[in-house]
VEXDREN-2710 file (C-alpha; in Angstrom, 1 decimal):
% VEXDREN-2710
k/r/px/py/pz
1/MET/0.3/108.3/24.4
2/SER/-0.2/108.3/20.6
3/THR/-1.0/105.0/18.9
4/TYR/0.6/104.8/15.4
5/ASN/-1.1/102.7/12.6
6/GLU/0.9/100.2/10.7
7/ILE/0.7/100.9/6.9
8/ASN/2.3/98.7/4.3
9/PHE/2.7/99.6/0.6
10/PHE/-0.6/98.2/-0.6
11/GLU/-2.6/99.6/2.3
12/PHE/-1.1/103.0/1.6
13/GLN/-1.9/102.8/-2.0
14/GLU/-5.5/101.9/-1.4
15/ARG/-6.1/104.3/1.5
16/PHE/-4.8/107.5/0.0
17/GLN/-6.0/107.6/-3.6
18/VAL/-7.8/111.0/-3.6
19/GLU/-7.1/114.4/-2.0
20/ASP/-10.0/114.3/0.4
21/GLU/-8.8/111.0/2.0
22/CYS/-5.4/112.6/2.7
23/PHE/-7.1/115.7/4.1
24/GLN/-9.4/113.7/6.4
25/TYR/-6.5/111.6/7.6
26/LEU/-4.4/114.7/8.5
27/LYS/-7.4/116.1/10.3
28/LYS/-7.7/112.9/12.4
29/LEU/-4.0/113.0/13.2
30/ARG/-4.1/116.7/14.3
31/TRP/-7.3/116.4/16.3
32/PRO/-7.6/112.7/17.2
33/ASP/-10.5/113.2/19.6
34/GLU/-12.2/116.4/18.5
35/PHE/-11.5/119.8/17.0
36/SER/-9.7/122.2/19.3
37/CYS/-9.5/125.9/18.5
38/PRO/-5.9/127.1/18.8
39/LYS/-7.0/130.4/20.2
40/CYS/-9.7/129.6/22.8
41/ARG/-9.7/125.7/22.9
42/HIS/-13.4/125.5/22.0
43/THR/-14.3/122.2/20.4
44/GLU/-16.9/123.1/17.8
45/ALA/-16.3/124.8/14.5
46/TYR/-17.9/125.5/11.1
47/PHE/-16.1/123.9/8.2
48/MET/-15.7/126.3/5.2
49/LYS/-15.4/123.7/2.4
50/LYS/-14.2/126.0/-0.4
51/ARG/-11.2/127.3/1.6
52/LYS/-10.8/124.2/3.7
53/VAL/-10.7/126.2/7.0
54/PHE/-12.4/125.7/10.3
55/GLN/-14.1/128.7/12.0
56/CYS/-14.5/128.4/15.7
57/LYS/-18.1/128.7/16.8
58/ASN/-17.0/130.5/20.0
59/CYS/-14.4/133.1/19.0
60/ARG/-14.7/132.9/15.2
61/HIS/-11.0/132.3/14.8
62/GLN/-10.2/130.6/11.5
63/THR/-7.6/127.8/11.3
64/SER/-6.8/124.9/9.0
65/VAL/-5.3/121.4/9.3
66/THR/-2.1/122.5/7.7
67/VAL/-1.4/125.9/9.4
68/ASN/1.9/125.9/11.3
69/THR/3.0/122.6/9.7
70/ILE/5.4/121.8/6.9
71/PHE/2.3/121.7/4.6
72/HIS/1.4/125.4/5.3
73/ARG/0.5/127.3/2.1
74/THR/1.8/124.4/-0.1
75/HIS/0.7/124.3/-3.7
76/VAL/1.5/120.6/-3.9
77/PRO/-1.5/118.3/-3.6
78/LEU/-1.6/116.4/-0.3
79/LYS/-1.7/113.1/-2.2
80/LYS/1.8/113.9/-3.5
81/TRP/3.0/114.9/-0.1
82/PHE/1.8/111.6/1.3
83/TRP/3.7/109.7/-1.3
84/ALA/6.8/111.7/-0.6
85/ILE/6.6/111.0/3.1
86/PHE/6.0/107.3/2.5
87/LEU/9.0/107.1/0.1
88/VAL/11.4/109.1/2.3
89/GLY/10.3/107.4/5.5
90/THR/10.3/103.7/4.5
91/ASP/13.2/103.3/2.1
92/LYS/16.3/102.7/4.1
93/ARG/18.4/104.0/1.2
94/GLY/16.5/107.3/1.3
95/CYS/14.8/109.0/-1.6
96/SER/16.8/111.7/-3.4
97/ALA/15.0/114.8/-4.7
98/LYS/15.9/113.7/-8.3
99/ARG/14.1/110.4/-7.8
100/LEU/11.2/112.0/-6.0
101/GLU/10.8/114.5/-8.9
102/LYS/10.3/111.5/-11.3
103/LEU/8.1/109.4/-9.0
104/ILE/5.5/112.1/-8.0
105/GLY/5.8/114.4/-11.0
106/VAL/6.9/117.7/-9.6
107/HIS/9.8/120.1/-10.5
108/TYR/13.2/119.3/-9.1
109/ALA/13.2/122.4/-6.9
110/THR/9.8/121.4/-5.5
111/ALA/11.0/117.9/-4.7
112/TRP/14.2/119.2/-3.1
113/LEU/12.2/121.5/-0.9
114/MET/9.7/118.8/0.1
115/VAL/12.5/116.4/1.1
116/HIS/14.2/119.0/3.2
117/LYS/10.9/119.8/4.9
118/ILE/10.4/116.2/5.7
119/ARG/14.0/115.9/7.1
120/ARG/13.3/118.9/9.3
121/ALA/10.3/117.1/10.8
122/MET/12.5/114.1/11.4
123/GLU/15.2/116.2/13.1
124/LYS/12.6/118.0/15.3
125/ARG/11.0/114.8/16.4
126/ASP/14.2/113.0/17.3
127/SER/15.3/116.1/19.3
128/LEU/12.6/115.3/21.8
129/TYR/14.3/112.1/22.9
130/LYS/17.6/111.3/24.7
131/LEU/19.8/108.3/24.7
132/SER/20.2/106.2/27.8
133/ASN/21.9/103.1/29.3
134/ILE/25.5/102.5/28.0
135/ILE/26.5/104.9/25.3
136/GLU/29.3/104.7/22.7
137/MET/30.5/108.1/21.5
138/ASP/33.0/109.0/18.9
139/ASP/33.7/111.5/16.1
140/SER/34.1/111.2/12.4
141/TYR/34.7/113.4/9.4
142/PHE/32.4/113.7/6.4
143/GLY/33.3/115.1/3.1
144/GLY/34.9/114.5/-0.3
145/SER/38.4/113.1/-0.7
146/ALA/41.1/115.6/-0.3
147/ALA/44.9/115.4/-0.2
148/GLY/46.6/116.0/3.2
149/LYS/45.8/114.9/6.7
150/ARG/43.2/112.3/7.4
151/GLY/41.0/112.1/10.5
152/ARG/41.0/114.8/13.2
153/GLY/42.2/118.1/11.6
154/ALA/41.5/117.0/8.0
155/ALA/40.8/119.8/5.6
156/ASN/37.5/120.3/3.8
157/LYS/35.7/118.0/6.1
158/SER/32.7/118.4/8.5
159/THR/33.2/117.2/12.0
160/VAL/30.4/114.9/13.2
161/VAL/29.9/113.5/16.7
162/VAL/28.1/110.2/16.9
163/ALA/26.5/108.5/20.0
164/VAL/24.7/105.2/20.0
165/GLU/23.2/103.1/22.8
166/ARG/24.7/99.7/23.5
167/ARG/21.8/97.4/24.2
168/GLY/22.9/93.9/25.0
169/THR/24.5/92.4/21.9
170/GLY/23.1/95.1/19.6
171/PRO/22.7/98.8/19.1
172/GLY/19.8/100.9/20.5
173/PHE/19.0/104.4/19.4
174/ALA/21.5/106.8/17.9
175/ALA/22.2/110.6/17.5
176/MET/24.5/112.4/15.1
177/GLU/25.4/116.1/15.1
178/VAL/27.7/118.3/13.0
179/VAL/29.9/120.4/15.3
180/ASP/32.2/123.3/14.6
181/SER/35.2/121.5/16.1
182/MET/36.4/119.0/18.6
183/HIS/36.5/121.6/21.3
184/SER/35.4/120.3/24.7
185/LYS/32.4/122.7/24.8
186/HIS/31.0/121.4/21.5
187/LEU/31.3/117.8/22.7
188/LYS/29.7/118.5/26.1
189/ASP/26.8/120.5/24.5
190/PHE/26.1/117.7/22.1
191/ALA/26.1/115.1/24.9
192/LEU/23.8/117.1/27.1
193/ARG/21.3/117.5/24.3
194/ALA/21.5/113.9/23.1
195/ILE/22.1/111.8/26.3
196/GLU/20.4/111.5/29.6
197/GLU/22.7/112.7/32.4
198/GLU/24.4/110.1/34.7
199/GLN/24.6/107.6/31.9
200/THR/27.8/105.6/31.1
201/VAL/29.6/107.0/28.1
202/HIS/32.4/105.2/26.4
203/THR/34.9/107.2/24.3
204/ASP/38.5/107.1/23.2
205/ASP/41.1/109.1/25.2
206/TYR/41.0/112.3/23.2
207/PRO/41.3/115.1/25.9
208/SER/38.2/117.0/24.9
209/TYR/36.0/114.1/25.9
210/ASN/37.0/114.8/29.5
211/ALA/34.4/117.5/29.5
212/LEU/31.8/114.7/29.9
213/ASP/33.1/113.8/33.4
214/ALA/30.9/116.3/35.2
215/ALA/27.5/115.1/33.9
216/PHE/28.2/111.5/32.9
217/HIS/30.0/108.3/34.0
218/HIS/32.7/108.9/31.4
219/LEU/35.0/106.0/30.5
220/GLY/37.7/107.2/28.1
221/GLU/40.4/104.8/27.0
222/THR/43.0/104.4/24.4
223/VAL/41.5/102.9/21.2
224/LYS/44.0/101.9/18.6
225/PRO/42.7/101.5/15.0
226/HIS/42.6/97.7/15.2
227/GLU/40.8/97.8/18.5
228/ALA/37.9/100.0/17.4
229/LYS/35.6/97.1/16.5
230/GLU/36.1/95.6/19.9
231/LYS/36.0/98.7/22.2
232/LEU/33.6/100.9/20.3
233/PRO/31.9/98.5/17.8
234/TRP/28.5/100.0/17.2
235/VAL/29.5/103.6/16.8
236/HIS/32.0/102.7/14.1
237/ILE/29.5/100.5/12.3
238/LEU/26.9/103.3/12.4
239/ILE/29.5/105.8/11.0
240/GLY/30.3/103.5/8.2
241/ASN/26.6/102.9/7.4
242/ALA/25.9/106.7/7.4
243/LYS/28.7/107.4/5.0
244/SER/27.6/104.6/2.7
245/PHE/24.0/105.9/2.8
246/ILE/25.1/109.4/1.8
247/ARG/27.5/108.2/-0.9
248/GLY/25.1/105.6/-2.3
249/THR/21.9/107.7/-2.5
250/TYR/23.2/111.3/-2.8
251/HIS/26.8/110.8/-4.0
252/GLY/27.9/113.3/-1.4
253/VAL/26.2/116.3/0.2
254/SER/27.2/119.9/1.0
255/HIS/28.6/120.8/4.4
256/LYS/25.7/123.3/4.8
257/HIS/23.0/120.5/4.6
258/LEU/24.9/117.6/6.0
259/GLN/23.0/117.7/9.3
260/SER/19.7/117.2/7.7
261/TYR/20.9/114.0/5.9
262/LEU/22.3/112.7/9.2
263/SER/19.0/113.4/10.9
264/GLU/17.2/111.5/8.2
265/PHE/19.6/108.5/8.6
266/CYS/19.1/108.5/12.4
267/TYR/15.3/108.9/12.2
268/ARG/14.9/105.7/10.2
269/PHE/17.6/103.8/12.1
270/ASN/15.9/104.6/15.4
271/ARG/12.6/103.2/14.1
272/ARG/14.0/100.2/12.2
273/PHE/11.9/97.8/14.3
274/ASN/8.7/99.7/13.6
275/GLU/9.0/100.0/9.8
276/PHE/5.3/99.8/9.0
277/LYS/4.5/102.6/11.6
278/ILE/7.1/105.1/10.2
279/THR/4.6/106.6/7.7
280/ASP/2.1/107.4/10.4
281/ARG/4.8/108.6/12.8
282/LEU/6.3/110.9/10.1
283/LEU/2.9/112.3/9.1
284/THR/2.3/113.2/12.7
285/ALA/5.8/114.8/13.0
286/CYS/5.2/116.8/9.9
287/LEU/2.0/118.2/11.4
288/PHE/3.8/119.4/14.5
289/THR/6.8/120.9/12.7
290/SER/6.7/124.6/11.6
291/ASN/7.2/125.4/7.9
292/ILE/10.5/126.4/6.3
293/THR/10.9/128.2/3.0
294/TYR/13.2/127.6/0.0
295/ALA/14.8/131.0/0.7
296/GLU/15.6/130.0/4.3
297/LEU/17.2/126.8/3.2
298/THR/19.3/128.4/0.4
299/ARG/20.5/131.6/1.9
END
């Protein structure tokens, strides 16, 4: 099991002042015990300093610290990447691409791509875990104000399903996912991805939630608006906080990229009690997340 280092602002500032310090730290995170060739698993390699690649002494395969990671073929210095990861990971309000552009001195398009790559690592890492114990689950609708129907069936809104653990008197971990509709299949698929089977899941009495009966201990009951804080308290608080986060930092987001912003919100929320370990955790997640290009994000 990985042990994550605690890094506060001043320690971060002192530790990663030059490019080589960042490179050596990534190397340690990727190969904590010793080098391992991705092709033959041999543990010895020559380091080719000019190209910063390792050549296996056994099969002569060449690899690097950043191959198959979000840093692959980046032209941005690692020092700036480290600062971006620190800022995005530790500020509960998030760090917009516009703000990152100014703070680390890159073009806006570069900052935008960097933030989306970091969010991708957050999403991939959280997808490895499932919620357990007693779960509150509900749906909400994200998007700009529009005339017409509110809530379920509202126009120009993205449907989001939210699940959060109920741990004693407080919330545990959470998951959020944009779904195509409130069809029972979408709700069941989300629950199976996000929640351990046989857990107790509390919802309102919307018929589509009955699809949860087969895999979970589903408790669906009528929840009137004034009863929401009593019957499903934490899921509604979480929905409100997520909407405030998106409005406050990003002033709204597109339907296309909404999931990545929700994943960012959940990633920090799920690690709120280990704030000083987030940078180390996120660096590790970035090393084990494949790259994505600007073209893939914008097509």
